[in-house]
C-alpha positions in Angstrom: -11.1 -30.3 101.7 -7.5 -30.6 100.5 -5.5 -32.3 97.7 -2.0 -33.7 98.1 0.5 -35.1 95.6 3.1 -37.6 96.9 6.2 -39.2 95.5 7.4 -42.2 97.5 10.9 -43.6 97.2 12.6 -46.8 98.5 11.7 -50.4 97.9 8.1 -49.7 97.0 7.4 -51.6 93.7 6.6 -55.2 93.2 5.5 -55.8 96.8 1.9 -54.7 96.9 2.5 -51.1 97.7 -0.2 -49.7 95.4 -2.8 -52.1 96.7 -1.9 -51.2 100.2 -2.3 -47.5 99.5 -5.6 -48.1 97.7 -7.0 -50.0 100.7 -5.9 -47.4 103.2 -7.3 -44.5 101.0 -10.6 -46.2 100.3 -10.9 -47.0 104.0 -10.5 -43.4 104.8 -12.9 -42.2 102.1 -10.1 -40.5 100.1 -10.5 -40.1 96.3 -7.5 -40.2 94.0 -5.0 -42.6 92.5 -1.7 -44.4 92.9 0.8 -45.6 90.2 4.3 -46.9 89.8 6.8 -44.6 88.0 9.6 -45.9 85.7 12.3 -44.6 88.1 11.1 -47.0 90.9 9.1 -44.5 92.8 5.4 -44.5 93.5 3.2 -41.5 92.8 0.0 -40.7 94.7 -2.7 -38.1 94.4 -5.4 -37.8 97.0 -8.3 -35.6 97.8 -10.2 -35.5 101.1 -10.5 -34.0 104.6 -7.2 -32.8 106.1 -7.1 -35.3 108.9 -7.8 -38.2 106.5 -4.9 -37.1 104.2 -2.6 -36.8 107.2 -3.5 -40.4 108.2 -2.9 -41.6 104.6 0.6 -39.9 104.6 1.3 -41.6 108.0 0.4 -45.0 106.5 2.4 -44.4 103.3 5.5 -43.5 105.3 5.3 -47.0 107.0 4.1 -49.0 103.9 3.2 -52.7 103.8 5.4 -55.2 105.6 7.7 -55.9 102.7 8.3 -52.2 101.7 11.2 -50.1 102.8 10.1 -46.4 102.4 13.2 -44.1 102.3 11.4 -40.9 101.5 8.0 -39.3 101.0 7.7 -35.9 99.2 4.4 -34.2 99.9 3.1 -31.3 97.9 -0.3 -29.6 98.6 -2.3 -28.7 95.6 -5.6 -26.9 94.8 -8.6 -29.0 95.7 -10.4 -30.0 92.5 -13.1 -32.4 93.7 -12.2 -34.6 90.7 -12.4 -38.2 92.2 -15.3 -40.4 93.3 -13.0 -43.2 94.6 -9.4 -44.2 94.9 -7.9 -46.3 92.1 -4.6 -47.9 90.9 -3.4 -46.4 87.6 -1.1 -48.4 85.3 
């Protein structure tokens, strides 16, 4: 099991990006959260199997139809087994 922390830049707020990430993560059985940042970026923390996290990152790089993702910074962190599900944080 792994844990990743992502910061997504581009046109990623106000277009359903967080809901998109939550649907993808829950569909993959990944625990964690997603939230908008004041600087216009989206922050994501996810825990799960390596292949599932790679699939989530692949989806995040594409985003929903109205998004324009210009960058995704990915940082691996120590797995903490801290989440039961994936949620949107405000």
